[in-house]
C-alpha positions in Angstrom: 31.8 -180.4 69.5 31.2 -179.4 65.5 33.9 -177.8 63.2 34.2 -175.6 60.8 37.4 -176.1 58.7 38.9 -173.6 56.4 41.1 -174.8 53.5 42.1 -175.3 49.7 39.9 -177.8 49.1 40.3 -181.9 49.0 42.6 -184.2 46.7 42.8 -184.5 44.0 42.3 -180.9 42.9 44.4 -179.7 45.6 47.8 -181.4 47.1 50.5 -180.8 50.4 51.4 -181.1 53.1 48.9 -178.0 54.0 46.1 -180.4 52.4 47.0 -183.2 53.9 47.1 -182.8 57.0 43.8 -180.9 56.8 42.2 -184.0 55.0 43.7 -186.3 57.7 42.7 -184.5 60.5 39.0 -184.3 59.9 38.9 -187.8 59.3 40.3 -188.8 62.4 38.6 -186.5 64.3 35.1 -188.1 62.7 36.0 -190.8 64.1 36.4 -189.7 67.4 32.9 -188.8 67.4 32.9 -184.7 66.5 30.9 -183.7 63.4 33.5 -181.5 60.8 32.3 -179.5 58.2 34.9 -178.1 55.5 34.7 -174.8 53.3 36.7 -174.0 50.5 37.2 -171.5 48.0 36.0 -172.8 44.7 35.2 -171.3 41.2 33.8 -168.3 39.8 30.8 -167.2 38.5 30.8 -163.9 36.6 28.2 -161.4 37.5 27.1 -162.5 40.7 27.8 -162.0 44.0 29.9 -164.3 46.4 27.9 -166.7 47.8 27.8 -170.2 49.3 26.7 -173.4 48.0 26.6 -177.0 49.5 29.1 -179.1 47.3 28.7 -182.6 48.8 29.4 -185.2 51.7 32.7 -186.7 51.3 34.1 -189.8 53.5 31.8 -188.1 56.6 32.4 -184.6 55.5 30.2 -182.1 54.9 31.8 -179.6 52.2 30.7 -176.2 51.0 32.1 -174.2 48.7 32.7 -169.9 48.2 31.8 -169.3 45.2 33.6 -166.3 43.2 35.6 -166.0 46.3 39.1 -164.1 46.2 41.9 -165.4 44.2 43.4 -168.4 44.8 47.3 -167.6 44.4 49.2 -171.2 45.8 52.6 -170.4 46.1 52.7 -168.5 41.8 52.3 -164.9 43.9 50.2 -162.2 43.7 50.5 -159.8 40.0 47.9 -156.9 41.4 47.2 -156.8 44.9 43.7 -154.5 44.6 42.2 -158.2 43.3 43.3 -159.9 46.7 41.7 -157.0 48.8 38.2 -157.5 47.4 34.7 -157.1 49.7 32.0 -159.0 49.9 29.0 -158.3 51.9 29.1 -160.3 55.4 25.2 -161.3 55.2 25.5 -165.3 53.6 27.8 -166.3 55.4 26.3 -164.4 59.2 24.3 -166.9 57.2 26.1 -169.3 55.8 27.9 -169.4 60.4 23.9 -169.5 61.2 22.7 -172.3 59.8 25.8 -174.8 60.1 26.3 -173.4 63.8 30.0 -174.9 64.4 31.4 -174.6 68.2 35.1 -173.7 66.7 36.3 -172.5 62.9 39.5 -173.8 62.5 41.7 -172.0 59.8 44.0 -173.9 57.7 44.9 -170.3 54.9 43.8 -166.7 54.0 44.1 -168.4 50.5 40.6 -167.1 48.9 38.8 -166.1 52.3 37.8 -162.8 52.6 37.6 -160.6 55.6 34.0 -160.6 56.5 33.8 -164.1 56.6 36.1 -164.4 59.3 34.4 -160.9 60.5 31.0 -162.6 60.6 32.6 -165.3 62.8 33.4 -162.5 65.6 30.4 -161.2 65.1 28.6 -164.7 66.5 31.5 -164.8 69.3 32.6 -168.3 67.4 36.2 -169.6 68.4 39.4 -169.3 65.4 41.7 -171.2 65.7 45.0 -170.8 62.7 47.3 -173.3 61.9 50.5 -171.7 60.4 50.9 -173.9 57.6 52.9 -170.7 55.3 53.6 -167.2 55.4 50.6 -166.5 52.5 49.2 -163.2 54.3 52.3 -162.0 55.0 54.6 -163.5 52.0 52.9 -162.3 48.2 54.2 -165.7 47.4 54.4 -167.6 51.3 57.8 -167.9 51.5 59.5 -165.2 52.6 62.3 -165.4 49.5 63.4 -162.4 48.7 64.1 -161.8 44.7 67.9 -163.4 44.7 67.2 -166.6 47.0 67.9 -165.0 50.5 65.0 -164.1 53.9 63.0 -161.4 53.6 63.6 -159.4 56.2 62.7 -155.9 54.6 60.3 -155.8 52.3 60.7 -152.1 51.4 57.5 -150.7 52.8 55.4 -152.5 49.2 58.7 -151.6 47.1 61.1 -155.4 46.8 57.4 -157.1 46.1 57.5 -155.4 43.3 60.3 -157.4 42.0 59.2 -160.9 44.0 55.6 -160.8 42.1 57.1 -159.8 38.5 56.7 -163.7 37.0 53.9 -164.2 39.0 50.4 -165.7 37.5 48.4 -163.1 35.4 44.6 -162.8 36.3 43.2 -164.9 33.5 45.5 -167.7 34.9 44.2 -168.0 38.2 40.7 -167.5 37.5 41.2 -170.9 34.6 42.3 -173.0 37.7 39.5 -171.7 39.7 37.2 -173.1 37.0 35.9 -176.2 37.6 37.3 -177.2 34.5 40.6 -177.5 35.0 39.4 -179.3 38.4 38.4 -181.6 36.4 41.3 -181.9 33.8 44.3 -180.6 36.1 45.5 -184.7 36.0 45.0 -184.6 32.6 48.5 -184.8 30.1 47.9 -182.0 28.3 47.8 -179.6 32.1 50.5 -181.5 33.3 52.4 -180.7 30.2 51.8 -177.2 30.3 52.4 -177.2 34.3 55.7 -178.4 33.4 56.5 -176.3 30.3 55.9 -172.9 32.5 57.6 -174.2 35.3 60.7 -174.8 33.0 60.7 -171.0 31.9 60.2 -169.7 35.4 62.9 -172.3 36.7 65.4 -170.7 33.9 64.8 -167.5 35.0 65.3 -167.8 38.6 69.0 -170.0 37.5 69.6 -167.0 34.8 69.1 -164.7 37.7 71.4 -166.2 39.7 74.4 -165.7 37.7 73.7 -163.0 34.9 74.5 -159.5 37.0 72.2 -157.1 37.3 72.8 -153.7 34.4 70.1 -151.8 34.8 68.1 -150.9 37.4 64.0 -150.9 37.0 62.4 -147.7 39.0 59.9 -148.7 41.8 56.3 -148.3 40.8 55.0 -146.6 44.1 51.3 -146.8 43.5 52.2 -150.9 42.6 54.9 -150.6 46.3 51.9 -148.8 48.3 49.2 -151.6 46.9 51.5 -153.8 48.3 51.7 -152.6 51.7 48.1 -152.5 51.4 48.1 -156.4 51.1 49.8 -156.9 53.9 48.2 -154.9 56.3 44.5 -156.5 55.3 46.0 -159.9 55.9 47.8 -158.3 58.9 44.0 -157.7 59.9 42.5 -160.7 59.0 44.9 -162.5 60.9 44.1 -160.2 64.5 40.8 -161.8 63.8 42.0 -165.1 65.3 42.0 -165.5 69.1 44.8 -169.1 68.8 47.5 -169.9 66.9 48.4 -173.4 66.3 51.7 -173.0 65.1 53.1 -176.4 63.6 56.8 -175.7 65.2 59.2 -173.1 67.0 60.1 -171.2 64.0 56.9 -170.3 62.5 55.7 -169.0 65.9 59.4 -167.1 65.8 58.1 -165.7 62.3 54.5 -164.7 63.4 55.5 -163.0 66.0 57.5 -160.7 64.2 54.4 -159.2 63.1 51.9 -159.3 65.7 50.8 -160.3 68.6 49.9 -163.7 68.5 48.7 -165.8 70.9 48.8 -169.5 71.0 50.9 -172.7 71.4 53.5 -174.4 69.3 52.0 -178.4 68.2 54.0 -180.7 65.8 51.4 -182.5 63.3 51.3 -185.3 61.6 49.2 -187.5 59.1 47.4 -190.4 58.9 49.3 -192.6 56.5 53.1 -192.1 59.0 53.2 -195.3 60.7 56.4 -195.7 63.4 58.5 -198.8 60.3 62.1 -197.4 62.7 64.1 -200.2 62.4 68.1 -200.9 62.9 70.0 -200.1 59.5 72.8 -201.4 57.8 75.6 -198.9 56.1 78.0 -199.1 53.4 81.9 -198.8 54.0 83.3 -195.3 52.1 84.3 -198.0 49.1 80.7 -197.7 48.4 78.2 -194.9 47.4 76.8 -192.9 50.5 73.1 -193.5 49.1 71.9 -189.5 49.8 68.5 -188.9 48.5 66.5 -185.4 47.8 62.8 -185.8 48.4 60.6 -182.1 47.0 60.0 -180.4 44.3 63.3 -179.5 42.3 63.0 -175.2 42.6 65.8 -172.9 44.7 63.6 -172.2 47.4 63.5 -176.0 48.8 67.4 -175.7 48.7 67.8 -178.0 46.3 70.0 -175.8 44.3 71.9 -175.3 47.1 72.5 -178.9 47.8 73.6 -179.5 44.0 76.5 -176.8 44.3 77.5 -178.5 47.6 77.5 -182.1 46.2 79.9 -180.4 43.2 82.1 -178.7 44.8 82.8 -181.8 47.5 83.5 -184.2 43.7 85.6 -181.2 42.2 87.8 -181.5 45.1 87.5 -185.1 47.0 87.3 -188.4 45.9 84.3 -189.0 48.5 82.0 -191.8 47.0 78.5 -190.8 47.0 75.1 -190.4 44.3 72.0 -188.3 45.1 68.3 -189.9 44.3 66.0 -186.4 43.5 62.5 -187.1 44.0 59.6 -184.6 43.2 58.6 -182.8 40.1 61.0 -179.4 38.4 62.9 -179.2 36.0 66.9 -179.3 35.7 69.3 -180.0 32.4 72.2 -182.6 33.1 75.5 -182.8 32.0 77.4 -186.3 31.3 79.2 -185.8 34.9 75.9 -185.2 36.1 74.1 -188.7 35.1 76.9 -190.7 37.3 76.1 -188.8 40.1 72.3 -187.4 39.8 69.6 -190.2 39.6 66.2 -187.8 39.1 63.1 -189.9 39.6 60.4 -187.9 39.2 57.2 -187.6 41.6 56.8 -189.9 43.6 53.8 -191.9 45.5 53.4 -191.5 49.5 53.3 -195.5 48.3 56.4 -195.7 47.3 58.5 -194.4 49.8 58.9 -197.8 52.0 61.1 -198.8 49.5 62.7 -194.6 48.5 63.7 -195.0 52.5 65.0 -199.2 52.0 67.8 -196.9 49.6 68.4 -194.2 51.3 71.2 -193.8 53.9 71.1 -190.0 54.6 67.5 -187.7 53.8 68.9 -184.4 52.8 66.3 -180.8 53.5 68.1 -177.9 52.5 65.3 -175.2 52.6 66.4 -171.7 52.2 63.3 -170.6 53.8 61.6 -170.6 56.8 59.7 -173.4 56.3 56.8 -174.1 59.1 57.3 -178.1 59.6 58.0 -180.6 56.5 56.4 -183.8 56.6 59.0 -185.8 54.9 61.9 -184.9 58.0 59.0 -186.9 59.9 58.4 -190.1 57.6 62.1 -190.7 57.1 62.2 -190.7 61.4 59.0 -193.1 60.9 61.4 -195.6 59.4 64.6 -195.2 61.4 66.6 -192.5 58.7 69.3 -190.4 59.1 68.5 -186.3 58.3 70.1 -183.1 56.9 67.8 -180.6 58.0 68.6 -176.7 57.6 67.9 -175.0 60.6 65.2 -173.3 58.8 63.1 -175.8 59.4 60.3 -176.9 61.6 60.8 -180.4 61.5 64.1 -179.3 63.2 61.7 -178.8 67.0 62.4 -182.9 66.8 65.7 -183.4 66.5 68.5 -183.1 68.6 71.9 -182.4 66.6 74.0 -185.3 66.4 71.9 -187.3 68.1 69.1 -188.3 65.7 70.0 -185.9 62.7 72.0 -183.4 61.8 71.0 -179.6 61.8 73.2 -177.0 59.4 72.7 -173.7 58.3 71.5 -172.9 55.1 75.0 -171.9 53.6 77.0 -173.6 50.8 80.1 -173.5 54.2 78.7 -175.4 56.7 76.9 -178.0 54.4 79.9 -178.7 52.5 81.4 -179.4 56.2 78.4 -181.6 57.3 78.5 -183.7 54.3 82.2 -184.4 54.6 81.7 -185.3 57.7 78.4 -188.5 56.5 81.3 -189.1 53.9 84.4 -189.5 56.2 82.4 -191.8 58.7 79.8 -194.0 58.0 79.6 -195.6 62.2 78.3 -191.8 62.7 75.2 -192.6 60.5 74.9 -195.7 62.5 74.5 -194.3 66.0 72.1 -191.9 64.6 70.0 -194.9 63.3 70.2 -196.4 66.9 69.3 -193.4 68.6 66.1 -192.5 66.3 65.4 -196.4 66.8 65.3 -195.7 70.9 63.7 -192.3 70.8 60.7 -191.1 72.6 58.0 -190.5 69.3 54.1 -190.9 69.4 53.8 -190.7 65.3 50.0 -191.4 64.8 47.2 -188.9 64.2 44.5 -190.4 66.3 46.9 -188.4 69.7 47.5 -185.8 67.6 43.7 -185.1 66.8 42.8 -185.9 70.6 45.5 -183.1 71.3 44.1 -180.2 68.9 40.4 -181.5 70.4 42.1 -179.8 73.8 43.6 -176.8 72.1 40.5 -176.1 71.4 38.5 -176.3 74.5 41.3 -174.3 76.1 40.2 -171.7 74.0 37.7 -171.1 76.2 39.1 -169.9 79.5 42.9 -169.4 77.6 44.1 -172.2 79.9 46.7 -174.0 77.9 49.3 -176.7 78.8 52.2 -176.7 79.9 55.9 -177.3 77.5 56.5 -180.8 75.9 58.9 -181.9 72.9 57.2 -184.6 71.6 55.1 -184.7 68.4 51.8 -184.3 69.0 52.1 -182.8 72.1 51.9 -178.9 72.8 55.2 -177.8 74.0 
């Protein structure tokens, strides 16, 4: 089978769960004797039309670049919706598809992709599958969180998008981030320092918004609100070009089903670096600090500040011993008291996970957004580490509350209650660990890739498979 994947690009230029999953799936599909092609939104070349050029061959993957794509905002938001709805002629996409002649198109994102690409694939009757890594297209900031940090059920016909995207990247920033020069120097110390400074500014404004009441009502710009409404309609129309949705969790299926009539299946995901390393662990008694771990960006949407608020409350109202290690990018100011309770370790590499989990009693995943999956939870399972997970996280498909992990509703009351349970009863963690070690679960990417091949084949005759709640198996 010949599969055309459409993604944001390849490491190290692009990172994150979407890129990791796409890359690992492609490599495994090649090992299983499939032919794989990747198309990604590349750089801008002022003064010319959009076109596709052959980039290179990477580990057996034929890589093609869209020159002059739509802007790629990642999680930075959208200030000017019209720039994300520009049209492009279909002819160069038709020519490209005729040249490579794929059996399936597998979309991992709509970012940077013109609607005419999907229209070209539809006109040629090439089946299209889309993996729901996030909510871009429905939400300009990807997460479906409003400006107050709550879940966005109503975008006010675009009016609420204005406030959410007020601090979004400027057009020139997006342009520079898609240049060949940025791609080359992205991981230089200078660019890292600039990104950290930008992140600190945004974080400070978000925290200020939480503690300072609104005193001025900013009038809504009706023209801009309409543009955000048009933007959502534009991408919903693109989604209607998809033949089958690959939902990576029941959470993502629930969300997408609210916005359009979807056809597809839930298939939990994996990646090539996950290896079954489950083992029986020893947990200290209450006279020793409970070793808590948070892995992810120090950011509101990931629930970090909710977690810190809850732990600070426990510290002020109880004598329980605990310490939280924080691994991930982001900025936070520390008090002297914080320094005794929190350790900020900065970004981590995958090769560090075994050591990190060996020093972890409980992993906490406190996401406030409807996270479509969450690889870090799967990685904890693979090491036999219990996790306390927000029920907004798609990974909870693999958790039986109180059996192989703990779930909580993403509010301070429930999170505090669940944290106190494990702080007061360390044997509870031991039982969770034993249950994890005996649960029937498959971690291999090889198995998942085979299921995806079956899924591709099922698109031809619309016969999908029965429900199974096992990793890498349709359910």
